[in-house]
C-alpha positions in Angstrom: 0.4 -0.2 0.0 1.0 3.9 0.2 3.6 5.6 2.1 1.6 8.7 3.7 3.0 11.9 5.8 0.4 13.2 7.9 1.1 17.0 9.0 -1.1 18.2 11.5 -0.6 19.5 14.8 -3.5 17.9 16.3 -2.9 14.8 17.7 -6.4 14.0 18.0 -6.4 14.7 14.1 -3.4 12.6 13.3 -4.4 9.6 15.4 -8.3 9.7 13.6 -6.6 9.5 9.9 -3.5 7.3 11.2 -6.4 4.7 12.4 -8.4 4.8 9.3 -5.7 4.5 6.6 -3.5 1.8 8.7 -6.9 -0.7 8.9 -6.2 -0.2 5.6 -2.7 -1.5 5.6 -1.3 1.9 4.5 2.5 3.2 5.8 2.4 6.3 7.8 4.3 9.0 9.5 3.0 12.0 11.7 4.8 15.4 11.7 3.4 18.5 13.8 4.2 21.1 11.7 5.0 22.1 8.1 9.1 22.6 8.6 9.2 19.2 10.1 6.7 18.1 7.1 8.9 19.6 4.8 12.5 17.6 6.4 10.6 14.3 6.2 9.6 15.0 2.6 13.3 15.9 1.8 14.8 12.8 3.5 12.3 9.8 2.9 10.0 9.2 -0.3 6.1 9.6 0.0 3.6 8.5 -2.0 1.3 11.1 -0.5 0.7 13.9 1.9 -2.2 15.1 4.3 -1.7 18.6 5.2 -3.3 20.9 7.9 -3.6 23.7 6.6 -3.2 25.7 10.5 0.3 24.0 11.5 2.7 26.3 13.5 6.3 26.8 11.4 4.6 26.5 8.1 1.4 26.1 7.0 -0.3 23.8 5.1 -0.6 26.3 2.5 3.0 27.2 2.4 3.8 23.7 2.4 2.0 22.5 -0.6 3.1 25.7 -2.6 6.9 24.1 -2.1 6.1 21.3 -3.0 4.6 21.9 -6.0 6.7 24.4 -7.1 10.0 21.7 -6.7 10.9 20.0 -9.7 11.4 16.8 -7.6 8.6 16.4 -5.6 5.5 18.2 -7.2 4.1 14.8 -8.5 3.6 13.3 -4.9 -0.4 14.4 -4.4 -1.8 16.5 -1.6 -4.3 16.3 0.6 -5.5 19.3 2.4 -7.4 17.8 5.4 -8.3 21.6 7.1 -11.2 23.1 9.4 -10.5 26.1 6.9 -13.8 25.6 4.9 -15.0 28.3 3.0 -15.1 28.7 -0.5 -12.0 31.0 -0.9 -9.8 28.8 1.7 -10.9 25.5 -0.5 -9.7 27.8 -3.9 -6.3 28.8 -2.0 -6.0 25.1 -1.1 -6.3 24.4 -5.1 -4.3 27.4 -5.7 -1.7 26.3 -4.1 -1.5 23.1 -5.8 -3.8 20.5 -3.5 -5.7 17.8 -4.9 -8.3 17.3 -2.8 -9.3 19.5 0.1 -11.5 18.0 2.8 -12.7 19.8 5.7 -12.7 18.2 9.6 -14.0 16.9 10.6 -14.5 14.2 7.8 -16.0 10.5 7.3 -13.7 7.7 7.1 -15.6 7.2 3.6 -15.0 10.8 2.6 -10.9 10.6 4.0 -10.7 7.2 2.0 -12.0 8.6 -1.2 -9.8 10.8 -1.5 -6.6 8.9 -0.8 -7.5 5.9 -3.4 -8.4 8.5 -5.8 -4.6 9.6 -5.7 -2.6 6.4 -5.0 -4.8 4.0 -7.5 
């Protein structure tokens, strides 16, 4: 299955995502801020990134933009998973290069649907 990086400063959300995705056989790594996410991406190979928008040190929009502007990493699919639910928030997420945009809380089915769409 897929190797997935979860970047979220909420341990509760990260554990929820981990539980849903591990049940499907995915391998998961977790970080709590945007700079950690970028460090992990540079030092490991991931099939998918799940980014919160509101994180310390670098937000999810910044991380997504940096990844999608990189020749080396731009093909890694990104799911934004966030409480920011307004139309302009979603617009901004897609403008940064996100492949999917989910709002918290999302159901396991929504999460798995987005993941499966991007890795299969």
